[in-house]
Backbone as CSV, one residue per row, in Angstrom:
resi,resn,N_x,N_y,N_z,CA_x,CA_y,CA_z,C_x,C_y,C_z
1,MET,-175.927,120.954,-113.150,-175.741,121.721,-114.430,-174.285,121.852,-114.701
2,VAL,-173.364,122.013,-113.732,-171.984,121.973,-114.091,-171.494,120.818,-114.645
3,VAL,-171.986,119.556,-114.176,-171.589,118.272,-114.629,-172.129,118.146,-116.159
4,VAL,-173.381,118.474,-116.387,-173.850,118.518,-117.701,-173.071,119.361,-118.690
5,GLY,-172.873,120.611,-118.203,-172.038,121.529,-119.081,-170.626,120.990,-119.392
6,GLY,-170.068,120.329,-118.379,-168.594,119.812,-118.597,-168.670,118.553,-119.541
7,ALA,-169.670,117.839,-119.432,-169.872,116.744,-120.321,-170.049,117.134,-121.780
8,GLY,-170.826,118.173,-121.952,-171.032,118.705,-123.236,-169.854,119.272,-123.857
9,ALA,-169.106,120.046,-123.076,-167.856,120.571,-123.557,-166.923,119.503,-124.041
10,TYR,-166.715,118.461,-123.215,-165.879,117.234,-123.493,-166.313,116.681,-124.790
11,THR,-167.760,116.501,-124.978,-168.162,115.965,-126.186,-167.801,116.766,-127.485
12,VAL,-167.852,118.116,-127.394,-167.447,118.900,-128.498,-166.049,118.814,-128.762
13,VAL,-165.192,118.906,-127.698,-163.739,118.742,-127.921,-163.371,117.427,-128.584
14,ARG,-163.977,116.366,-127.976,-163.610,115.055,-128.555,-164.134,114.900,-130.084
15,ARG,-165.266,115.485,-130.425,-165.710,115.357,-131.793,-164.882,116.193,-132.732
16,ASN,-164.400,117.368,-132.207,-163.555,118.175,-133.006,-162.218,117.486,-133.220
17,ARG,-161.590,116.878,-132.187,-160.415,116.197,-132.236,-160.548,114.967,-133.355
18,LYS,-161.618,114.207,-133.293,-161.769,113.173,-134.165,-161.967,113.763,-135.564
19,ARG,-162.647,114.827,-135.777,-162.784,115.469,-137.185,-161.403,115.797,-137.667
20,LYS,-160.589,116.424,-136.777,-159.264,116.912,-137.240,-158.398,115.691,-137.589
21,GLU,-158.473,114.583,-136.797,-157.646,113.451,-137.118,-158.085,112.819,-138.413
22,ALA,-159.388,112.800,-138.714,-159.871,112.327,-139.881,-159.401,113.037,-141.231
23,GLU,-159.436,114.391,-140.949,-159.023,115.200,-142.085,-157.503,115.171,-142.234
24,GLU,-156.717,114.981,-141.185,-155.298,114.812,-141.330,-154.950,113.552,-141.986
25,GLN,-155.744,112.483,-141.548,-155.441,111.150,-142.288,-155.754,111.272,-143.670
26,ALA,-156.875,111.911,-144.130,-157.138,112.096,-145.549,-156.031,112.784,-146.331
27,SER,-155.531,113.842,-145.690,-154.346,114.535,-146.275,-153.217,113.645,-146.421
28,LEU,-152.915,112.854,-145.453,-151.761,111.995,-145.463,-151.902,110.955,-146.547
29,ASP,-153.147,110.379,-146.745,-153.410,109.456,-147.822,-153.104,110.038,-149.105
30,LYS,-153.587,111.302,-149.310,-153.331,112.036,-150.566,-151.750,112.164,-150.813
31,LEU,-151.011,112.500,-149.727,-149.555,112.696,-149.937,-148.858,111.390,-150.179
32,ARG,-149.393,110.274,-149.556,-148.758,109.062,-149.647,-148.828,108.592,-150.991
33,VAL,-149.870,108.727,-151.798,-149.858,108.384,-153.190,-148.791,109.148,-154.050
34,VAL,-148.629,110.373,-153.818,-147.634,111.209,-154.516,-146.218,110.844,-154.098
35,VAL,-145.925,110.713,-152.850,-144.634,110.225,-152.362,-144.204,108.961,-152.711
36,ASP,-145.168,107.993,-152.703,-144.850,106.674,-153.237,-144.511,106.651,-154.719
37,GLU,-145.101,107.477,-155.478,-144.659,107.661,-156.841,-143.230,108.166,-156.901
38,ASP,-142.907,109.162,-155.973,-141.615,109.748,-156.071,-140.515,108.698,-155.589
39,ILE,-140.924,107.914,-154.631,-139.836,106.881,-154.166,-139.688,105.897,-155.222
40,THR,-140.773,105.464,-155.916,-140.563,104.560,-157.054,-139.738,105.108,-158.091
41,ALA,-139.924,106.313,-158.523,-139.171,106.996,-159.524,-137.754,107.082,-159.176
42,TYR,-137.382,107.379,-157.898,-136.105,107.393,-157.357,-135.385,106.007,-157.473
43,GLY,-136.150,105.000,-157.000,-135.530,103.648,-157.163,-135.176,103.311,-158.695
44,GLU,-136.005,103.804,-159.555,-135.840,103.438,-160.896,-134.587,104.200,-161.482
45,ALA,-134.373,105.409,-160.840,-133.192,106.185,-161.247,-131.875,105.466,-160.769
46,LEU,-131.988,104.862,-159.571,-130.874,104.045,-159.040,-130.489,103.048,-159.998
47,GLU,-131.579,102.182,-160.381,-131.331,101.188,-161.304,-130.802,101.720,-162.661
48,HIS,-131.301,102.748,-163.184,-130.841,103.250,-164.400,-129.391,103.654,-164.477
49,LEU,-128.922,104.091,-163.272,-127.560,104.569,-163.207,-126.601,103.314,-163.413
50,ASP,-127.049,102.247,-162.873,-126.271,100.940,-163.144,-124.848,101.026,-162.722
51,PHE,-124.596,101.605,-161.431,-123.306,101.636,-160.968,-123.038,100.356,-160.107
52,HIS,-121.718,99.909,-160.299,-121.272,98.791,-159.465,-119.974,99.234,-158.812
53,PRO,-119.952,99.121,-157.428,-118.878,99.686,-156.653,-117.652,98.997,-157.036
54,ALA,-117.423,97.799,-157.598,-116.276,97.232,-158.011,-115.935,97.279,-159.532
55,GLU,-116.732,98.139,-160.180,-116.552,98.198,-161.620,-115.242,99.019,-161.884
56,ALA,-114.726,98.846,-163.076,-113.436,99.537,-163.443,-113.562,100.880,-163.447
57,GLY,-112.656,101.666,-162.747,-112.765,103.066,-162.665,-113.378,103.586,-161.372
58,ALA,-114.156,102.753,-160.698,-114.804,103.251,-159.522,-113.746,103.400,-158.361
59,ASP,-113.981,104.520,-157.633,-112.986,104.800,-156.570,-113.932,105.037,-155.269
60,ASP,-113.175,105.240,-154.178,-113.760,105.358,-152.941,-114.783,106.611,-152.922
61,THR,-114.482,107.621,-153.539,-115.319,108.805,-153.635,-116.682,108.365,-154.192
62,MET,-116.587,107.734,-155.386,-117.749,107.302,-156.149,-118.710,106.272,-155.266
63,ARG,-117.936,105.394,-154.660,-118.643,104.551,-153.714,-119.383,105.231,-152.567
64,ALA,-118.709,106.287,-152.085,-119.367,107.056,-150.989,-120.650,107.785,-151.557
65,ASP,-120.545,108.385,-152.836,-121.715,108.994,-153.369,-122.885,108.010,-153.498
66,TYR,-122.450,106.795,-154.058,-123.495,105.681,-154.149,-124.099,105.282,-152.923
67,GLU,-123.321,105.212,-151.861,-123.912,104.839,-150.495,-124.771,105.856,-150.044
68,ARG,-124.440,107.166,-150.229,-125.369,108.249,-149.771,-126.634,108.168,-150.569
69,ALA,-126.590,107.863,-151.804,-127.816,107.725,-152.676,-128.687,106.572,-152.109
70,LEU,-128.012,105.430,-151.711,-128.813,104.345,-151.218,-129.355,104.617,-149.888
71,ASP,-128.531,105.310,-149.014,-129.080,105.720,-147.687,-130.316,106.695,-147.813
72,SER,-130.195,107.560,-148.773,-131.396,108.425,-148.923,-132.706,107.649,-149.349
73,TYR,-132.425,106.693,-150.217,-133.600,105.763,-150.668,-134.165,105.077,-149.415
74,GLU,-133.328,104.406,-148.679,-133.778,103.705,-147.496,-134.401,104.624,-146.468
75,SER,-133.905,105.828,-146.328,-134.398,106.771,-145.316,-135.867,107.253,-145.778
76,ALA,-136.000,107.502,-147.035,-137.187,108.003,-147.528,-138.307,106.937,-147.408
77,LYS,-137.967,105.626,-147.663,-138.981,104.611,-147.479,-139.380,104.393,-146.069
78,SER,-138.346,104.431,-145.187,-138.668,104.196,-143.755,-139.447,105.365,-143.218
79,ARG,-139.073,106.616,-143.543,-139.807,107.743,-143.001,-141.259,107.762,-143.501
80,MET,-141.510,107.385,-144.673,-142.839,107.402,-145.236,-143.684,106.290,-144.586
81,GLU,-143.044,105.167,-144.406,-143.719,104.022,-143.686,-144.195,104.367,-142.247
82,HIS,-143.390,105.245,-141.609,-143.738,105.582,-140.267,-144.444,106.937,-140.108
83,ALA,-144.660,107.626,-141.297,-145.361,108.861,-141.326,-146.743,108.818,-140.676
84,ARG,-147.053,109.675,-139.747,-148.375,109.637,-139.070,-149.216,110.917,-139.216
85,HIS,-148.418,111.987,-139.729,-149.013,113.340,-139.918,-148.496,113.928,-141.271
86,PRO,-149.280,114.772,-141.933,-148.879,115.378,-143.062,-147.431,115.956,-143.043
87,SER,-147.182,116.518,-141.806,-145.929,117.276,-141.713,-144.614,116.255,-141.832
88,ASP,-144.927,115.003,-141.417,-143.875,114.057,-141.473,-143.432,113.867,-142.879
89,VAL,-144.153,114.177,-143.942,-143.651,113.912,-145.317,-142.525,114.902,-145.781
90,ARG,-142.461,116.011,-145.027,-141.354,116.979,-145.385,-140.000,116.248,-145.417
91,ALA,-139.810,115.504,-144.310,-138.486,114.772,-144.156,-138.348,113.677,-145.200
92,VAL,-139.456,113.081,-145.725,-139.226,112.123,-146.777,-138.768,112.797,-148.071
93,THR,-139.402,113.853,-148.522,-139.021,114.438,-149.789,-137.615,115.176,-149.673
94,GLN,-137.252,115.573,-148.454,-135.933,116.068,-148.173,-134.898,114.965,-148.432
95,ALA,-135.152,113.801,-147.982,-134.213,112.610,-148.208,-134.106,112.320,-149.708
96,LEU,-135.247,112.449,-150.512,-135.189,112.215,-151.889,-134.371,113.198,-152.584
97,GLU,-134.579,114.452,-152.201,-133.816,115.643,-152.747,-132.337,115.350,-152.614
98,ASP,-131.936,115.003,-151.353,-130.561,114.744,-151.062,-130.065,113.578,-151.876
99,GLY,-130.829,112.574,-152.066,-130.359,111.395,-152.860,-130.204,111.724,-154.338
100,ARG,-131.054,112.511,-154.874,-130.956,112.840,-156.238,-129.672,113.685,-156.536
101,TYR,-129.244,114.557,-155.632,-128.145,115.243,-155.808,-126.922,114.265,-155.782
102,SER,-126.941,113.365,-154.831,-125.867,112.391,-154.805,-125.769,111.572,-156.116
103,LEU,-126.861,111.274,-156.700,-126.859,110.568,-158.032,-126.315,111.407,-159.064
104,ALA,-126.537,112.757,-159.097,-126.033,113.602,-160.012,-124.602,113.780,-159.935
105,VAL,-124.109,113.848,-158.661,-122.558,113.952,-158.486,-121.947,112.692,-159.011
106,LEU,-122.525,111.579,-158.529,-121.869,110.369,-159.042,-121.809,110.215,-160.512
107,ALA,-122.909,110.564,-161.201,-122.999,110.477,-162.641,-121.947,111.349,-163.288
108,ALA,-121.700,112.514,-162.679,-120.576,113.570,-163.123,-119.250,112.961,-162.960
109,ARG,-119.048,112.295,-161.847,-117.661,111.679,-161.528,-117.374,110.668,-162.476
110,ARG,-118.470,109.752,-162.851,-118.166,108.677,-163.819,-117.903,109.077,-165.133
111,SER,-118.529,110.183,-165.514,-118.259,110.761,-166.911,-117.139,111.722,-167.037
112,GLY,-116.413,111.999,-165.929,-115.422,112.963,-165.938,-115.840,114.383,-166.105
113,GLY,-117.155,114.680,-165.931,-117.616,116.018,-166.101,-117.479,116.943,-164.778
114,GLU,-117.936,118.144,-164.966,-117.910,119.017,-163.854,-118.937,118.693,-162.837
115,LEU,-118.539,118.676,-161.537,-119.559,118.330,-160.493,-120.608,119.433,-160.441
116,PRO,-121.877,118.967,-160.364,-122.966,119.914,-160.217,-123.006,120.767,-159.019
117,ALA,-123.375,121.929,-159.106,-123.544,122.765,-157.849,-124.802,122.312,-157.107
118,ARG,-124.781,122.554,-155.776,-125.930,122.163,-154.940,-127.060,123.188,-155.224
119,ARG,-128.086,122.751,-155.931,-129.096,123.706,-156.284,-130.418,123.039,-155.913
120,PRO,-131.545,123.824,-155.791,-132.864,123.162,-155.549,-133.248,122.251,-156.693
121,PRO,-134.107,121.325,-156.498,-134.693,120.463,-157.604,-135.459,121.283,-158.587
122,CYS,-135.815,120.720,-159.733,-136.564,121.429,-160.772,-137.956,121.822,-160.136
123,PHE,-138.329,123.004,-160.222,-139.639,123.487,-159.688,-140.685,122.742,-160.239
124,PHE,-140.719,122.424,-161.464,-141.828,121.908,-162.272,-142.091,120.463,-161.769
125,ASP,-141.106,119.772,-161.619,-141.173,118.337,-161.136,-139.925,117.882,-160.509
126,PRO,-139.849,117.898,-159.178,-138.606,117.410,-158.502,-137.967,116.111,-158.901
127,ARG,-138.734,115.307,-159.574,-138.190,114.005,-160.074,-137.292,114.204,-161.254
128,HIS,-137.401,115.448,-161.821,-136.418,115.794,-162.910,-134.944,115.929,-162.378
129,GLY,-134.905,116.043,-161.100,-133.419,116.060,-160.555,-133.039,117.539,-160.179
130,PRO,-131.809,117.804,-159.792,-131.306,119.116,-159.378,-131.568,120.058,-160.636
131,SER,-131.812,121.278,-160.305,-131.922,122.281,-161.361,-130.537,122.694,-161.898
132,VAL,-130.547,123.285,-163.049,-129.288,123.718,-163.607,-129.316,125.278,-163.884
133,ALA,-130.454,125.851,-163.743,-130.540,127.307,-164.068,-131.853,127.809,-163.509
134,ASP,-132.012,129.220,-163.444,-133.235,129.840,-163.101,-133.931,130.333,-164.265
135,ALA,-135.093,130.318,-164.374,-135.819,130.649,-165.535,-137.008,131.542,-165.157
136,ARG,-137.462,132.527,-165.939,-138.631,133.340,-165.801,-139.804,132.432,-166.143
137,TRP,-140.880,132.615,-165.236,-141.995,131.829,-165.464,-143.213,132.392,-164.632
138,SER,-144.432,132.362,-165.222,-145.596,132.878,-164.657,-146.651,131.799,-164.615
139,PRO,-147.182,131.742,-163.291,-148.372,130.824,-163.266,-149.584,131.353,-164.033
140,SER,-150.590,130.653,-164.198,-151.723,131.071,-164.956,-152.356,132.313,-164.197
141,GLY,-152.393,133.444,-164.899,-152.924,134.629,-164.433,-152.087,135.383,-163.344
142,GLY,-150.868,134.800,-163.071,-149.967,135.455,-162.076,-148.741,136.277,-162.606
143,THR,-147.941,136.715,-161.735,-146.748,137.525,-162.105,-145.608,136.659,-162.376
144,ALA,-144.629,137.160,-163.139,-143.498,136.373,-163.411,-142.562,136.340,-162.237
145,ARG,-141.783,135.166,-162.140,-140.859,135.084,-161.098,-139.785,134.101,-161.670
146,GLU,-138.583,134.025,-161.023,-137.643,133.026,-161.570,-137.717,131.796,-160.638
147,VAL,-137.753,130.625,-161.293,-137.771,129.445,-160.588,-136.756,128.516,-161.097
148,PRO,-136.230,127.628,-160.248,-135.150,126.675,-160.669,-135.700,125.581,-161.581
149,VAL,-134.964,125.318,-162.709,-135.451,124.470,-163.719,-134.303,123.497,-164.017
150,CYS,-134.817,122.272,-164.539,-133.878,121.383,-165.096,-133.462,121.828,-166.457
151,GLY,-132.477,121.033,-167.149,-132.083,121.431,-168.475,-133.248,121.370,-169.508
152,ALA,-133.951,120.248,-169.424,-135.020,120.025,-170.341,-136.095,121.093,-170.329
153,ASP,-136.519,121.443,-169.163,-137.559,122.516,-168.901,-137.054,123.878,-169.344
154,GLU,-135.797,124.073,-169.111,-135.233,125.340,-169.522,-135.343,125.530,-170.940
155,ILE,-135.101,124.479,-171.688,-135.201,124.587,-173.203,-136.682,124.682,-173.593
156,ARG,-137.610,124.066,-172.937,-138.984,124.214,-173.283,-139.449,125.519,-173.140
157,LEU,-139.221,126.170,-171.983,-139.530,127.524,-171.733,-138.958,128.498,-172.703
158,ARG,-137.709,128.321,-173.122,-137.002,129.229,-173.981,-137.664,129.118,-175.380
159,ASP,-138.220,127.931,-175.784,-138.815,127.710,-177.052,-140.439,128.046,-176.902
160,GLY,-140.837,128.634,-175.763,-142.270,128.944,-175.754,-143.151,127.791,-175.450
161,GLU,-142.624,126.718,-174.904,-143.488,125.543,-174.745,-143.746,125.412,-173.169
162,ASP,-144.748,124.654,-172.888,-145.070,124.477,-171.418,-144.098,123.476,-170.870
163,PRO,-143.673,123.755,-169.625,-142.796,122.739,-168.855,-143.533,121.417,-168.628
164,MET,-142.776,120.387,-168.396,-143.321,119.151,-167.979,-143.548,119.146,-166.550
165,SER,-144.764,119.543,-166.223,-145.021,119.919,-164.740,-145.634,118.561,-164.034
166,ARG,-145.374,118.506,-162.748,-145.812,117.428,-161.872,-147.361,117.613,-161.585
167,THR,-148.125,116.731,-162.049,-149.524,116.862,-161.757,-149.995,115.917,-160.658
168,VAL,-151.077,116.343,-159.980,-151.670,115.466,-158.926,-153.151,115.313,-159.132
169,ASP,-153.723,114.307,-158.552,-155.181,114.036,-158.597,-155.824,115.064,-157.806
170,MET,-156.865,115.723,-158.274,-157.628,116.721,-157.473,-158.787,116.019,-156.763
171,GLY,-158.988,114.768,-156.916,-159.961,114.023,-156.299,-161.327,113.856,-156.982
172,ASP,-161.361,114.547,-158.166,-162.613,114.561,-159.058,-162.352,114.039,-160.438
173,GLY,-161.200,113.357,-160.519,-160.779,112.906,-161.901,-159.978,113.801,-162.708
174,ARG,-159.704,115.003,-162.241,-158.860,115.963,-162.852,-157.474,115.926,-162.316
175,ARG,-156.485,116.211,-163.072,-155.127,116.383,-162.668,-154.635,117.773,-162.969
176,ARG,-154.007,118.299,-161.946,-153.474,119.758,-162.055,-152.176,119.810,-161.503
177,PRO,-151.308,120.768,-161.876,-150.005,120.954,-161.369,-150.101,121.112,-159.904
178,TYR,-149.139,120.613,-159.120,-149.259,120.592,-157.637,-149.442,121.926,-157.131
179,TRP,-148.935,122.966,-157.540,-149.124,124.330,-157.001,-150.522,124.861,-157.302
180,GLU,-151.412,124.148,-157.978,-152.666,124.472,-158.144,-153.669,123.548,-157.362
181,ALA,-153.112,122.688,-156.567,-153.876,121.522,-155.976,-154.345,121.862,-154.523
182,GLY,-153.851,122.961,-153.920,-154.406,123.258,-152.608,-153.304,122.976,-151.565
183,PRO,-153.553,123.174,-150.385,-152.564,123.174,-149.209,-152.075,121.872,-148.754
184,ALA,-152.722,120.752,-149.163,-152.302,119.434,-148.743,-150.918,119.113,-149.076
185,TYR,-150.531,119.725,-150.311,-149.144,119.413,-150.786,-148.060,120.221,-150.355
186,GLY,-148.408,121.119,-149.349,-147.299,121.950,-148.806,-146.108,121.352,-148.171
187,PRO,-146.397,120.247,-147.249,-145.334,119.507,-146.749,-144.492,118.757,-147.714
188,TRP,-145.058,118.303,-148.798,-144.368,117.575,-149.827,-143.402,118.621,-150.559
189,ALA,-143.977,119.808,-150.964,-143.108,120.741,-151.515,-142.042,121.319,-150.640
190,GLY,-142.404,121.437,-149.411,-141.497,121.950,-148.350,-140.226,121.211,-148.161
191,GLY,-140.383,119.875,-148.273,-139.170,119.060,-148.150,-138.263,119.195,-149.360
192,TYR,-138.816,119.390,-150.454,-137.938,119.626,-151.732,-137.294,120.938,-151.826
193,PHE,-138.039,121.991,-151.493,-137.470,123.333,-151.660,-137.160,124.101,-150.372
194,GLY,-137.474,123.687,-149.246,-137.079,124.323,-148.063,-137.927,125.516,-147.754
195,GLY,-137.963,125.892,-146.467,-138.834,127.057,-146.010,-138.470,128.406,-146.591
196,GLY,-137.196,128.745,-146.788,-136.829,130.023,-147.171,-137.140,130.299,-148.750
197,LEU,-137.118,129.253,-149.491,-137.254,129.408,-150.951,-138.754,129.352,-151.486
198,LEU,-139.470,128.421,-150.755,-140.808,128.067,-151.324,-141.797,129.227,-151.377
199,PRO,-141.937,130.094,-150.496,-142.873,131.182,-150.528,-142.781,132.066,-151.771
200,GLY,-141.495,132.393,-152.154,-141.312,133.256,-153.345,-141.586,132.493,-154.619
201,LEU,-141.407,131.036,-154.615,-141.701,130.403,-155.866,-143.181,130.264,-156.021
202,LEU,-143.932,130.227,-155.028,-145.357,129.985,-155.073,-146.243,131.156,-154.983
203,VAL,-145.728,132.322,-155.070,-146.498,133.575,-155.027,-147.542,133.542,-156.179
204,GLY,-148.804,133.856,-155.720,-149.909,133.887,-156.750,-150.483,132.600,-157.054
205,THR,-150.100,131.478,-156.437,-150.660,130.165,-156.650,-151.543,129.786,-155.484
206,MET,-152.439,128.796,-155.706,-153.387,128.324,-154.719,-152.559,127.802,-153.453
207,LEU,-151.488,127.023,-153.748,-150.713,126.570,-152.621,-150.069,127.671,-151.875
208,GLY,-149.492,128.601,-152.678,-148.779,129.647,-152.059,-149.518,130.540,-151.161
209,SER,-150.837,130.766,-151.594,-151.739,131.577,-150.855,-152.052,131.054,-149.443
210,MET,-151.785,129.712,-149.258,-152.238,129.110,-148.000,-151.023,128.996,-147.037
211,LEU,-149.724,128.998,-147.515,-148.710,128.628,-146.578,-148.441,129.433,-145.364
212,SER,-148.832,130.701,-145.374,-148.555,131.538,-144.156,-149.795,131.737,-143.294
213,THR,-150.833,131.056,-143.567,-152.146,131.301,-142.891,-152.148,130.420,-141.535
214,PRO,-152.708,130.821,-140.483,-152.729,130.055,-139.289,-153.538,128.756,-139.498
215,ALA,-154.510,128.738,-140.362,-155.203,127.482,-140.777,-154.304,126.539,-141.265
216,TYR,-153.387,126.864,-142.119,-152.529,125.981,-142.710,-151.593,125.323,-141.670
217,ALA,-151.053,126.161,-140.752,-150.125,125.637,-139.782,-150.821,124.742,-138.901
218,ALA,-152.103,124.958,-138.651,-152.821,124.022,-137.750,-153.155,122.770,-138.302
219,GLU,-153.468,122.783,-139.612,-153.901,121.569,-140.328,-152.733,120.810,-140.929
220,TYR,-151.681,121.392,-141.395,-150.683,120.700,-142.088,-149.211,120.838,-141.485
221,GLY,-149.198,121.424,-140.267,-147.781,121.445,-139.610,-146.973,122.408,-140.225
222,GLY,-147.549,123.524,-140.720,-146.730,124.590,-141.480,-146.022,125.466,-140.340
223,GLY,-145.712,126.704,-140.854,-145.200,127.560,-139.838,-143.699,127.877,-139.985
224,ASP,-143.033,127.015,-140.788,-141.549,127.237,-140.974,-141.240,127.665,-142.423
225,PHE,-142.166,128.315,-143.057,-141.887,128.718,-144.415,-141.388,130.091,-144.610
226,GLY,-141.117,130.767,-143.468,-140.740,132.082,-143.506,-141.736,133.146,-143.733
227,SER,-141.292,134.376,-143.799,-142.272,135.370,-143.899,-142.278,136.006,-145.263
228,GLY,-141.352,135.554,-146.249,-141.346,136.160,-147.459,-142.549,135.777,-148.354
229,GLY,-142.777,136.522,-149.420,-143.699,136.135,-150.423,-145.003,136.853,-150.220
230,ASP,-145.746,137.276,-151.282,-147.012,137.842,-151.248,-148.072,136.902,-151.219
231,PHE,-148.544,136.327,-150.145,-149.469,135.283,-150.037,-150.877,135.711,-150.413
232,GLY,-151.084,136.980,-150.463,-152.334,137.517,-150.847,-152.636,137.703,-152.243
233,ALA,-151.778,137.194,-153.146,-151.761,137.456,-154.588,-152.331,136.300,-155.346
234,ALA,-153.082,135.497,-154.700,-153.758,134.318,-155.490,-154.681,134.827,-156.393
235,THR,-154.641,134.252,-157.629,-155.560,134.744,-158.749,-156.769,134.043,-158.747
236,SER,-156.977,133.036,-158.084,-158.242,132.243,-158.023,-158.679,131.957,-156.665
237,PRO,-159.926,131.896,-156.234,-160.443,131.681,-154.987,-159.867,130.361,-154.410
238,VAL,-159.573,130.320,-153.127,-159.091,129.169,-152.494,-160.283,128.482,-151.792
239,PRO,-160.570,127.318,-152.265,-161.723,126.557,-151.551,-161.438,126.217,-150.114
240,THR,-162.445,126.189,-149.254,-162.286,125.874,-147.946,-162.108,124.339,-147.768
241,SER,-162.374,123.645,-148.704,-162.201,122.170,-148.673,-161.610,121.656,-149.956
242,ILE,-160.748,120.578,-150.089,-160.432,120.069,-151.280,-161.309,118.888,-151.615
243,PRO,-161.772,118.805,-152.945,-162.685,117.756,-153.311,-161.806,116.440,-153.042
244,ARG,-162.598,115.410,-152.524,-161.910,114.148,-152.262,-162.627,113.014,-153.181
245,ALA,-161.760,112.134,-153.510,-162.327,110.924,-154.295,-163.111,110.092,-153.257
246,SER,-163.852,109.104,-153.765,-164.682,108.262,-152.872,-163.590,107.378,-152.122
247,ALA,-164.170,106.737,-151.021,-163.146,105.985,-150.163,-162.663,104.742,-151.114
248,ALA,-163.449,104.161,-151.861,-163.081,103.095,-152.718,-162.118,103.511,-153.678
249,GLU,-162.251,104.659,-154.359,-161.257,105.156,-155.404,-159.872,105.517,-154.620
250,ALA,-159.989,106.120,-153.481,-158.789,106.442,-152.747,-158.048,105.155,-152.320
251,SER,-158.701,104.150,-151.853,-158.124,102.970,-151.325,-157.497,102.186,-152.530
252,ALA,-158.101,102.263,-153.732,-157.612,101.579,-154.955,-156.278,102.246,-155.377
253,THR,-156.224,103.648,-155.314,-155.179,104.433,-155.785,-154.023,104.193,-154.828
254,VAL,-154.276,104.119,-153.539,-153.213,103.930,-152.489,-152.624,102.539,-152.737
255,ALA,-153.454,101.641,-152.921,-153.023,100.166,-153.148,-152.137,100.038,-154.388
256,ASP,-152.529,100.682,-155.433,-151.651,100.587,-156.720,-150.391,101.237,-156.527
257,SER,-150.393,102.429,-155.863,-149.108,103.076,-155.581,-148.216,102.269,-154.575
258,ALA,-148.813,101.659,-153.619,-148.069,100.942,-152.666,-147.354,99.621,-153.295
259,THR,-148.158,99.064,-154.329,-147.571,97.977,-155.068,-146.351,98.458,-155.856
260,ALA,-146.493,99.621,-156.528,-145.289,100.095,-157.289,-144.082,100.457,-156.282
261,ALA,-144.526,101.002,-155.170,-143.374,101.325,-154.270,-142.774,100.094,-153.735
262,ASP,-143.510,99.100,-153.423,-142.887,97.821,-152.923,-141.951,97.246,-153.917
263,SER,-142.319,97.275,-155.235,-141.426,96.918,-156.371,-140.143,97.688,-156.258
264,GLY,-140.272,98.959,-156.040,-139.024,99.852,-155.978,-138.203,99.438,-154.791
265,ARG,-138.906,99.150,-153.637,-138.138,98.719,-152.407,-137.417,97.481,-152.699
266,ARG,-138.050,96.483,-153.281,-137.307,95.205,-153.606,-136.055,95.430,-154.533
267,ARG,-136.190,96.342,-155.478,-135.114,96.591,-156.328,-133.962,97.340,-155.492
268,GLY,-134.331,98.202,-154.550,-133.239,98.856,-153.649,-132.580,97.863,-152.820
269,LEU,-133.386,96.909,-152.377,-132.809,95.958,-151.452,-131.885,95.035,-152.327
270,ARG,-132.213,94.648,-153.408,-131.249,93.822,-154.239,-129.948,94.612,-154.493
271,ARG,-130.154,95.911,-154.827,-129.014,96.766,-155.048,-128.047,96.951,-153.836
272,ARG,-128.590,97.062,-152.742,-127.902,97.157,-151.502,-127.156,95.847,-151.235
273,ARG,-127.737,94.811,-151.421,-127.072,93.415,-151.246,-125.897,93.285,-152.204
274,VAL,-126.124,93.761,-153.564,-124.959,93.718,-154.383,-123.730,94.478,-153.932
275,LEU,-124.170,95.688,-153.399,-123.166,96.629,-152.850,-122.389,95.979,-151.806
276,GLU,-123.127,95.278,-150.898,-122.417,94.637,-149.717,-121.565,93.502,-150.231
277,ARG,-121.983,92.836,-151.157,-121.144,91.716,-151.610,-119.960,92.105,-152.432
278,GLU,-120.095,93.215,-153.092,-118.910,93.835,-153.878,-117.896,94.486,-152.757
279,ARG,-118.495,95.109,-151.757,-117.573,95.594,-150.809,-116.762,94.445,-150.136
280,ALA,-117.543,93.374,-149.775,-116.767,92.183,-149.224,-115.673,91.766,-150.172
281,GLY,-116.010,91.736,-151.400,-115.051,91.328,-152.351,-113.810,92.128,-152.395
282,ASP,-114.103,93.578,-152.424,-113.002,94.475,-152.319,-112.110,94.212,-151.167
283,ARG,-112.785,94.065,-149.988,-111.895,93.882,-148.749,-110.954,92.640,-148.869
284,THR,-111.634,91.466,-149.463,-110.803,90.316,-149.637,-109.707,90.518,-150.527
285,HIS,-109.854,91.345,-151.603,-108.835,91.584,-152.618,-107.829,92.325,-152.006
286,PHE,-108.187,93.419,-151.354,-107.077,94.380,-150.820,-106.417,93.736,-149.689
287,GLY,-106.968,92.652,-149.071,-106.433,92.003,-147.915,-105.307,91.064,-148.277
288,LYS,-105.253,90.680,-149.608,-104.273,89.713,-149.965,-102.885,90.309,-150.084
């Protein structure tokens, strides 16, 4: 009887572990689509900047800014490639946030403008870059709070328009702002906004309602978001599971995103090779 009981307990534990691993992989696949879009957008921002280390007016400070931006790009790609758990995504978006700040600093140096303060990214879509101000905003049915915003969204809010929000696939063909999409996007947002800031920003949203729960910490590697925020203020019921697309749809989406990300990676590699060649040219020039 003891042997039978032990075997039964082992079977239950093994089944639960496999279920947890499958759910964790499904969450990581969701995040991979969003993060690959972010990495591709960041690669395009590097290209759009069109900075050349040997260009007229470039100095060592600018080159250091650019190198940090490139290093952030490479770090984000590498970390995402090796991500095995949803919580690993936090380091990826942190690298992207660091890189976008480096790009903003470099752009200011090139134009002779004032260097930007180190601020969180735009709450509505971190791809907008570092925020420039805090603005009052209320989620649907929620209370007002101040959130960091980019210049374009600050103007939209001031004019009574909706901000340009980052939307994600809900798994049923609908796209909703990430803060309404459930707990799977917690690690993604945590890397951009950090543990201390995030709970207050997300009060009264579906994502915010989940961040401090034991279930969230167990499923998504949470637990470092601090104790602030009224997580009980969600205005809509939180589903116990997030709708998922079919396996074929998910595979197709991941494949499309991976293709876009690979294109961004190739552009980044070309840009790094240009940087290395131009550095070599600078060393030859100054050695004469």
